[in-house]
C-alpha positions as CSV (number, residue, x, y, z in Angstrom):
1,M,-86.4,-145.0,72.0
2,I,-84.8,-141.7,71.1
3,D,-84.0,-142.9,67.6
4,I,-87.5,-144.4,67.2
5,V,-89.2,-141.2,68.4
6,D,-87.0,-139.0,66.1
7,L,-88.2,-141.1,63.1
8,A,-91.8,-141.4,64.1
9,I,-92.7,-137.9,65.2
10,V,-93.3,-135.4,62.3
11,F,-94.4,-131.8,62.1
12,N,-98.1,-131.3,61.7
13,V,-98.2,-127.5,62.4
14,T,-95.7,-125.1,60.6
15,Y,-95.3,-121.3,60.7
16,D,-96.3,-119.6,57.4
17,A,-94.9,-116.1,57.5
18,E,-96.7,-115.1,54.2
19,A,-100.1,-116.4,55.4
20,T,-99.6,-114.7,58.8
21,Q,-98.9,-111.3,57.1
22,R,-101.9,-111.7,54.9
23,L,-104.2,-112.5,57.8
24,R,-102.8,-109.5,59.7
25,Q,-103.6,-107.2,56.8
26,E,-107.1,-108.6,56.5
27,A,-107.7,-108.0,60.2
28,S,-106.3,-104.4,59.8
29,D,-108.5,-103.8,56.8
30,A,-111.6,-105.0,58.7
31,V,-111.1,-102.1,61.2
32,D,-113.1,-99.0,60.3
33,P,-110.7,-96.0,59.5
34,V,-110.8,-93.3,62.1
35,L,-108.4,-90.8,60.6
36,I,-107.8,-89.5,57.0
37,R,-104.8,-87.3,56.9
38,D,-104.5,-84.1,54.8
39,G,-102.9,-85.1,51.5
40,E,-103.5,-88.8,51.9
41,L,-104.3,-90.7,48.7
42,I,-107.8,-92.3,48.9
43,V,-108.1,-93.7,45.4
44,K,-106.3,-93.4,42.1
45,E,-107.8,-93.2,38.6
46,G,-108.6,-96.7,37.3
47,D,-108.7,-98.3,40.8
48,M,-111.7,-100.4,41.9
49,I,-113.9,-98.6,44.5
50,N,-114.8,-101.0,47.3
51,H,-116.9,-100.4,50.3
52,Q,-114.0,-99.0,52.4
53,V,-113.0,-96.5,49.6
54,Y,-116.6,-95.5,49.2
55,E,-116.9,-94.9,52.9
56,Q,-113.8,-92.7,52.9
57,L,-115.1,-90.7,50.0
58,R,-118.3,-90.2,51.8
59,L,-116.6,-89.1,55.0
60,V,-114.5,-86.4,53.3
61,G,-117.6,-85.1,51.5
62,L,-116.8,-86.0,47.9
63,L,-120.1,-87.8,47.4
64,D,-122.2,-84.8,48.5
65,D,-124.3,-83.3,45.8
66,S,-123.9,-79.8,47.2
67,L,-121.1,-77.6,45.9
68,I,-118.1,-77.2,48.3
69,I,-117.3,-73.5,48.0
70,Y,-114.7,-73.1,50.8
71,P,-111.6,-73.9,48.6
72,Y,-112.8,-71.5,46.0
73,I,-113.4,-68.8,48.6
74,G,-109.9,-69.3,49.9
75,L,-108.4,-69.2,46.5
76,A,-110.3,-66.0,45.7
77,L,-109.1,-64.3,48.9
78,F,-105.6,-65.4,48.1
79,I,-105.7,-63.8,44.7
80,V,-107.3,-60.6,46.0
81,L,-104.6,-60.4,48.6
82,L,-101.8,-60.7,46.1
83,I,-103.4,-58.2,43.7
84,G,-104.0,-55.8,46.5
85,I,-100.3,-55.9,47.6
86,L,-99.2,-55.4,44.0
87,T,-101.6,-52.6,43.3
88,Y,-100.8,-50.7,46.5
89,F,-97.1,-51.0,45.9
90,L,-97.3,-49.8,42.2
91,N,-99.5,-46.8,43.2
92,D,-97.4,-45.8,46.2
93,S,-93.9,-46.3,44.8
94,N,-94.0,-43.4,42.3
95,T,-93.1,-45.5,39.3
96,T,-94.0,-45.1,35.6
97,V,-96.4,-48.1,35.9
98,A,-98.8,-46.0,37.8
99,T,-98.9,-43.2,35.2
100,N,-98.1,-44.9,31.9
101,N,-100.6,-47.4,30.6
102,S,-98.2,-48.9,28.1
103,H,-95.8,-49.6,30.9
104,L,-98.6,-51.2,33.0
105,L,-99.6,-53.4,30.0
106,M,-96.0,-54.5,29.6
107,F,-95.7,-55.3,33.3
108,A,-98.9,-57.3,33.2
109,I,-97.8,-59.3,30.1
110,V,-94.4,-60.2,31.7
111,F,-96.1,-61.1,34.9
112,V,-98.6,-63.4,33.2
113,V,-96.0,-65.0,30.9
114,I,-93.8,-66.0,33.9
115,L,-96.8,-67.4,35.8
116,I,-97.7,-69.5,32.7
117,L,-94.1,-70.8,32.5
118,M,-94.2,-71.7,36.2
119,K,-97.5,-73.6,35.8
120,L,-96.2,-75.4,32.7
121,Y,-93.0,-76.6,34.4
122,S,-94.9,-77.7,37.5
123,Y,-97.3,-79.7,35.2
124,L,-94.4,-81.2,33.3
125,E,-92.7,-82.2,36.5
126,G,-95.8,-84.1,37.6
127,L,-96.4,-85.6,34.2
128,L,-92.8,-86.8,33.6
129,S,-92.3,-87.8,37.2
130,I,-88.8,-86.4,37.1
131,N,-87.9,-85.2,40.6
132,G,-86.3,-81.7,40.4
133,F,-87.4,-80.9,36.9
134,G,-89.3,-77.9,38.2
135,F,-86.1,-76.2,39.2
136,A,-85.5,-75.6,35.5
137,V,-88.2,-72.9,35.5
138,P,-86.8,-69.6,34.1
139,A,-88.5,-67.4,36.7
140,A,-85.5,-65.1,36.8
141,A,-86.3,-63.9,33.3
142,G,-89.2,-62.0,34.7
143,A,-87.0,-60.3,37.3
144,M,-84.4,-59.5,34.6
145,L,-86.9,-57.9,32.2
146,L,-88.6,-55.8,34.9
147,T,-85.2,-54.6,36.2
148,L,-84.0,-53.6,32.8
149,L,-87.4,-52.2,31.5
150,L,-88.8,-50.6,34.7
151,Q,-87.1,-50.4,38.1
152,P,-85.3,-52.8,40.4
153,K,-87.7,-52.2,43.3
154,I,-90.6,-53.4,41.1
155,A,-88.6,-56.5,40.2
156,I,-87.9,-57.3,43.9
157,V,-91.6,-57.1,44.9
158,T,-92.6,-59.1,41.9
159,S,-90.0,-61.7,42.7
160,F,-91.6,-62.1,46.1
161,L,-95.0,-62.7,44.5
162,F,-93.5,-65.1,42.0
163,A,-92.1,-67.1,44.9
164,I,-95.5,-67.3,46.7
165,I,-97.5,-68.2,43.6
166,G,-94.8,-70.7,42.5
167,S,-94.9,-72.5,45.9
168,V,-98.7,-73.0,45.2
169,F,-98.2,-74.2,41.7
170,Y,-95.5,-76.8,42.7
171,N,-97.5,-78.2,45.6
172,H,-98.2,-81.8,44.3
173,D,-98.0,-84.3,47.1
174,S,-97.2,-82.1,50.1
175,T,-99.5,-82.1,53.1
176,S,-99.2,-78.3,53.2
177,T,-100.8,-75.7,50.9
178,F,-97.4,-74.4,49.8
179,A,-94.2,-76.0,48.5
180,F,-91.8,-73.7,50.2
181,T,-88.8,-75.4,48.7
182,Y,-89.6,-74.2,45.2
183,G,-90.8,-70.8,46.5
184,F,-87.5,-70.2,48.2
185,Y,-85.6,-71.3,45.1
186,I,-87.6,-69.0,42.8
187,F,-87.1,-66.0,45.2
188,V,-83.3,-66.5,45.5
189,S,-83.0,-66.8,41.7
190,C,-85.0,-63.7,40.9
191,L,-83.4,-61.6,43.6
192,T,-79.9,-62.6,42.4
193,A,-80.8,-61.5,38.8
194,T,-82.2,-58.2,40.0
195,Y,-79.1,-57.3,42.1
196,F,-76.4,-58.2,39.6
197,L,-78.3,-56.5,36.7
198,N,-78.7,-53.3,38.6
199,S,-75.1,-53.1,39.8
200,T,-73.6,-52.4,36.4
201,N,-74.5,-50.7,33.1
202,K,-72.1,-52.8,31.0
203,A,-73.4,-54.4,27.7
204,T,-72.6,-57.9,29.0
205,R,-74.6,-57.4,32.2
206,I,-77.3,-60.0,31.2
207,L,-74.7,-62.7,30.7
208,R,-73.0,-61.7,33.9
209,A,-76.2,-61.8,35.8
210,G,-77.0,-65.2,34.2
211,F,-73.7,-66.6,35.5
212,Y,-74.5,-65.4,39.1
213,V,-78.0,-66.8,38.8
214,T,-76.5,-70.2,37.9
215,C,-74.2,-70.1,41.0
216,A,-77.1,-69.0,43.3
217,N,-79.4,-71.7,41.9
218,C,-76.8,-74.4,42.4
219,L,-76.0,-73.3,45.9
220,T,-79.7,-73.1,46.8
221,V,-80.4,-76.6,45.4
222,L,-77.4,-78.0,47.2
223,A,-78.6,-76.5,50.5
224,L,-82.1,-77.8,50.1
225,L,-80.9,-81.3,49.3
226,L,-78.5,-81.4,52.2
227,M,-81.2,-80.3,54.6
228,K,-83.7,-82.9,53.7
229,S,-81.6,-86.0,53.5
230,I,-78.7,-87.6,55.4
231,H,-77.4,-89.6,52.4
232,L,-76.5,-87.6,49.3
233,N,-77.6,-89.2,46.0
234,W,-75.1,-88.0,43.4
235,G,-77.4,-88.8,40.5
236,E,-80.2,-86.7,42.1
237,L,-77.7,-83.9,42.8
238,G,-76.5,-83.9,39.2
239,L,-80.1,-83.8,37.9
240,H,-80.9,-80.9,40.2
241,F,-77.7,-79.0,39.2
242,S,-78.6,-79.5,35.5
243,A,-82.0,-78.1,36.1
244,A,-80.6,-75.1,38.0
245,F,-78.1,-74.4,35.1
246,L,-80.9,-74.7,32.6
247,S,-83.1,-72.3,34.5
248,A,-80.4,-69.5,34.4
249,F,-79.5,-70.2,30.8
250,I,-83.1,-70.1,29.5
251,A,-83.8,-67.0,31.6
252,S,-80.8,-65.2,30.0
253,V,-81.8,-66.3,26.5
254,L,-85.4,-65.2,27.0
255,T,-84.3,-61.8,28.3
256,I,-81.8,-61.1,25.5
257,G,-84.4,-62.3,22.9
258,L,-87.5,-60.5,24.2
259,L,-85.8,-57.2,25.3
260,P,-85.6,-55.5,21.9
261,F,-89.2,-56.4,21.0
262,I,-90.6,-55.2,24.3
263,E,-88.6,-51.9,24.1
264,T,-89.8,-51.2,20.6
265,G,-93.4,-52.3,21.2
266,F,-94.0,-50.5,24.4
267,G,-91.6,-47.5,24.1
268,I,-89.5,-48.5,27.1
269,L,-86.3,-46.6,27.7
270,S,-84.1,-49.3,29.2
271,V,-80.4,-49.2,30.1
272,T,-79.5,-51.0,26.9
273,R,-81.3,-48.3,24.8
274,L,-79.6,-45.5,26.8
275,I,-76.2,-47.0,26.2
276,E,-77.0,-47.2,22.5
277,L,-78.1,-43.5,22.4
278,S,-74.9,-42.4,24.2
279,N,-72.8,-43.7,21.4
280,P,-70.9,-40.7,19.8
281,N,-71.6,-42.3,16.4
282,H,-75.3,-41.7,16.7
283,P,-76.4,-39.5,13.7
284,L,-77.8,-36.8,16.0
285,L,-74.7,-36.6,18.2
286,R,-72.5,-36.5,15.1
287,K,-74.7,-33.7,13.8
288,I,-74.2,-31.7,17.0
289,L,-70.4,-32.4,17.0
290,T,-69.9,-31.3,13.3
291,E,-72.4,-28.4,13.2
292,A,-72.1,-27.0,16.7
293,P,-68.9,-28.3,18.4
294,G,-69.1,-25.7,21.2
295,T,-72.6,-27.0,22.0
296,Y,-71.4,-30.6,22.0
297,H,-68.7,-29.8,24.5
298,H,-71.2,-27.9,26.7
299,S,-73.6,-30.8,26.5
300,V,-70.9,-33.3,27.6
301,V,-70.1,-31.2,30.7
302,V,-73.8,-30.8,31.5
303,G,-74.1,-34.5,31.3
304,N,-71.4,-35.0,33.8
305,L,-73.0,-32.5,36.2
306,A,-76.5,-33.9,35.8
307,E,-75.4,-37.6,36.2
308,A,-73.5,-37.0,39.4
309,A,-76.4,-35.0,40.9
310,C,-79.0,-37.6,39.9
311,E,-77.0,-40.4,41.5
312,V,-76.9,-38.5,44.8
313,L,-80.7,-38.3,44.8
314,G,-81.1,-41.9,43.7
315,E,-82.5,-40.9,40.3
316,N,-81.5,-42.3,36.8
317,G,-78.1,-40.8,36.3
318,L,-77.7,-42.5,32.9
319,L,-80.9,-41.0,31.6
320,A,-79.7,-37.5,32.8
321,R,-76.4,-37.9,31.0
322,V,-77.9,-39.1,27.7
323,G,-80.7,-36.5,27.9
324,A,-78.0,-33.8,28.4
325,Y,-76.2,-34.9,25.3
326,Y,-79.3,-34.2,23.2
327,H,-80.9,-31.3,25.1
328,D,-79.5,-28.5,22.9
329,L,-80.0,-30.3,19.6
330,G,-82.2,-27.4,18.4
331,K,-79.1,-25.2,18.3
332,T,-77.9,-27.0,15.2
333,R,-80.4,-25.1,13.1
334,R,-78.7,-21.7,13.8
335,P,-75.5,-22.6,15.6
336,H,-73.7,-19.3,15.2
337,F,-76.4,-17.4,17.2
338,F,-75.3,-19.2,20.4
339,I,-72.2,-17.9,22.1
340,E,-70.4,-21.3,22.6
341,N,-70.3,-21.7,18.8
342,Q,-69.2,-18.1,18.0
343,L,-65.7,-17.0,17.2
344,K,-64.2,-14.4,19.6
345,G,-65.2,-10.9,18.7
346,E,-68.0,-11.9,16.4
347,N,-71.6,-11.9,17.8
348,A,-74.4,-12.4,15.3
349,H,-76.9,-10.8,17.7
350,D,-75.1,-7.4,17.4
351,K,-76.6,-7.0,13.9
352,I,-80.3,-7.8,14.8
353,S,-83.0,-6.6,17.1
354,P,-83.5,-8.0,20.6
355,Q,-86.9,-9.3,19.5
356,L,-85.4,-11.3,16.7
357,S,-82.6,-12.6,18.9
358,K,-85.3,-13.6,21.4
359,T,-87.2,-15.5,18.8
360,I,-84.1,-17.4,17.7
361,I,-82.9,-18.3,21.2
362,I,-86.3,-19.3,22.6
363,S,-87.1,-21.5,19.6
364,H,-84.2,-23.9,20.2
365,P,-85.9,-26.2,22.8
366,Q,-88.9,-26.7,20.5
367,D,-86.7,-27.2,17.4
368,G,-84.7,-29.8,19.2
369,A,-87.8,-31.6,20.4
370,E,-89.2,-31.7,16.9
371,L,-86.0,-33.1,15.5
372,L,-85.8,-35.8,18.2
373,R,-89.4,-36.8,17.4
374,Q,-88.5,-37.1,13.7
375,Y,-85.8,-39.6,14.7
376,K,-88.3,-41.5,16.9
377,M,-86.3,-40.8,20.0
378,P,-87.7,-41.9,23.4
379,R,-90.2,-39.6,25.0
380,E,-88.0,-39.0,28.1
381,I,-85.2,-37.6,25.9
382,V,-87.7,-35.4,24.0
383,D,-89.1,-34.1,27.3
384,I,-85.6,-33.1,28.6
385,A,-84.9,-31.2,25.4
386,E,-88.3,-29.5,25.5
387,Q,-88.3,-28.6,29.2
388,H,-84.7,-27.8,30.1
389,H,-85.4,-24.0,30.1
390,G,-89.0,-24.3,31.4
391,T,-90.6,-20.8,31.3
392,S,-87.5,-18.9,32.5
393,L,-86.8,-15.3,31.4
394,L,-84.3,-14.5,28.7
395,K,-82.8,-11.7,30.9
396,F,-80.1,-10.4,28.6
397,F,-82.3,-9.6,25.6
398,Y,-85.2,-8.6,27.9
399,H,-83.1,-5.8,29.5
400,K,-81.7,-4.9,26.1
401,A,-85.2,-4.6,24.6
402,N,-86.2,-2.3,27.6
403,E,-83.2,-0.1,27.0
404,E,-84.1,0.4,23.4
405,A,-87.9,0.6,23.8
406,D,-89.9,3.8,24.7
407,Q,-92.1,1.9,27.1
408,P,-91.6,-1.2,29.3
409,V,-91.7,-4.5,27.5
410,P,-93.8,-7.3,29.1
411,E,-91.7,-10.2,30.6
412,S,-94.0,-12.7,29.0
413,Q,-92.7,-11.8,25.5
414,F,-89.2,-12.9,26.6
415,R,-90.0,-16.1,28.4
416,Y,-89.5,-19.6,27.1
417,P,-92.8,-21.3,26.2
418,G,-92.2,-24.2,28.5
419,P,-93.4,-26.5,29.8
420,K,-91.6,-26.4,33.2
421,P,-89.6,-29.5,34.1
422,Q,-92.0,-32.3,35.0
423,T,-89.5,-34.7,36.7
424,K,-86.5,-34.4,39.0
425,V,-84.2,-35.6,36.2
426,N,-85.4,-32.8,33.9
427,S,-85.0,-30.2,36.6
428,I,-81.4,-31.4,37.4
429,V,-80.5,-31.1,33.7
430,S,-82.0,-27.6,33.6
431,I,-79.9,-26.6,36.6
432,A,-76.8,-28.2,35.1
433,D,-77.3,-26.4,31.8
434,S,-77.5,-23.0,33.5
435,V,-74.7,-23.6,35.9
436,E,-72.2,-24.9,33.3
437,A,-72.9,-21.8,31.0
438,A,-72.5,-19.4,33.9
439,V,-69.3,-21.0,35.4
440,R,-67.7,-21.2,32.0
441,S,-68.0,-17.4,31.6
442,M,-66.4,-16.7,35.0
443,Q,-63.0,-15.1,35.2
444,K,-60.6,-17.1,37.4
445,P,-63.2,-19.4,39.1
446,T,-62.5,-20.4,42.7
447,P,-64.4,-22.9,44.8
448,D,-66.1,-20.0,46.8
449,K,-67.1,-18.2,43.6
450,I,-68.5,-21.4,42.1
451,E,-70.5,-22.2,45.2
452,N,-72.0,-18.7,45.4
453,L,-72.9,-18.8,41.7
454,V,-74.5,-22.2,41.8
455,D,-76.5,-21.2,44.9
456,K,-77.6,-18.1,43.2
457,I,-78.8,-19.9,40.1
458,I,-80.8,-22.5,42.1
459,K,-82.4,-19.8,44.2
460,E,-83.4,-17.8,41.2
461,K,-85.0,-20.8,39.5
462,L,-86.8,-21.7,42.7
463,E,-88.2,-18.2,43.2
464,D,-89.2,-18.2,39.6
465,G,-91.3,-21.3,40.1
466,Q,-89.3,-23.5,37.7
467,F,-89.4,-26.5,40.1
468,D,-93.1,-26.3,41.0
469,E,-94.0,-29.4,38.9
470,S,-91.0,-31.6,39.6
471,D,-91.4,-32.5,43.3
472,L,-88.0,-31.4,44.2
473,T,-87.5,-30.6,47.9
474,L,-85.2,-27.9,49.5
475,G,-83.1,-30.7,50.9
476,E,-82.6,-32.2,47.5
477,L,-81.8,-28.9,46.0
478,N,-79.0,-28.5,48.5
479,Q,-77.7,-32.0,47.7
480,I,-77.8,-31.0,44.0
481,K,-75.8,-27.8,44.8
482,V,-73.1,-29.7,46.7
483,S,-72.8,-32.4,44.0
484,M,-72.4,-29.8,41.2
485,C,-69.9,-27.8,43.1
486,E,-67.7,-30.9,43.7
487,T,-67.9,-31.7,40.0
488,L,-67.2,-28.1,38.9
489,N,-64.3,-27.8,41.2
490,G,-62.7,-30.9,39.6
491,T,-63.4,-29.5,36.1
492,F,-62.4,-25.9,36.5
493,H,-59.4,-26.4,38.9
494,Q,-56.5,-24.1,38.7
495,R,-53.7,-25.0,36.4
496,I,-50.0,-24.2,36.5
497,E,-48.7,-21.8,33.9
498,Y,-45.7,-23.4,32.3
499,P,-42.9,-20.8,31.5
500,E,-42.0,-20.6,27.9
501,E,-38.6,-22.2,27.1
502,K,-36.1,-19.7,25.8
503,L,-34.4,-20.5,22.6
504,K,-30.7,-21.2,22.8
505,G,-28.6,-18.1,22.3
506,E,-31.5,-15.8,23.2
507,K,-30.4,-13.1,25.7
């Protein structure tokens, strides 16, 4: 019976897994949706719109004829907030962007170009469907250009804004408004470029900064990949590393290529330009060296004093040094009327009147400024040459004229035409110029004598109102005095007098 039953009984009901799954899906689809998540895909372009899709579109308000203005209001508020932060910082940070329209225009162009690049890379990433392609965006180029052309603090604040805006641009499928992964990556890249560009004045600093940006980009990408996955995909890692390297490479190339054009077009005095101007082979420096060698040596010492004092105050020390090199260029027109270029015992002023001597001496700042303008030198260098004496009194010839005149001579006739120094750097060069000339004329200088002399010169300039337009504080003047005394003590230190060696056989 068992054998007969086994042969006679057959299956008339079988389990169909595919049909079961289909029926389950149909039952699920028949249930009305109760939740549409933020970022959930409702329908793609080219898909058939059925009743369910249509109902979802209606629920989210996409079929309403009325204009939905809330996203636009939010976007407008977002933009206003960013512009407000940027405007407040630029006005409150005492930068040239707030006072120089050409610098402001240059900043706006660099800012907009980087935003366009970020939008382009985010669009290409979505179009090409290559995960990680957006990491190749050269956002660090903006930080590099702003650091070199303006100030590092402007580049840092702008990097923060680049990160926020970039996180909005790269937000494709995220359920959040911001893609913080890309925002963090952009911020680290820009911050690294700013720091390593600002830490050195070497000619290879852009390539050096590009190398460090590459390292920072790769480390950031690696950290982000490790945090979001438990299994490391080596192919994905290689693609992301390639994008990180490409980002730093393109940023360095863009910076090197655009820098000369921006400097020339907007009159920006960058570190690169200052290094070029400090080259002793520059025609104007060679002119000073050959026609007024005493003035050249004086200018070099003034540059040392001014640079050290500027760095103590956090000002542009390289600008002070280069400006000091050119500040007495006007003396090359009549070099022998200035004491540092005269031979001992011969003074050209002994043969002329004090009024004529005054005219020759007082004209050298304007002569130097005119010569610098002829050579298309930067405005900051011209200002230093024009303002380094301010409206100070030419005391020696003023007293000499009073001794020879029958009635008192007005001081105004023996004052430099000005203007007074307009910036802290210009004031520091002015102090260094007076201090170096005074200390060089001292007999057997000692640290106490040098300190008293520097203190006296600064006080006289302060009481004469020469710092009224440069925003120098009393505390900063004291820091300048201490810095210059330290530099002068190293320059005019006491030397050992070596005894002359007696000739053999001399009694």
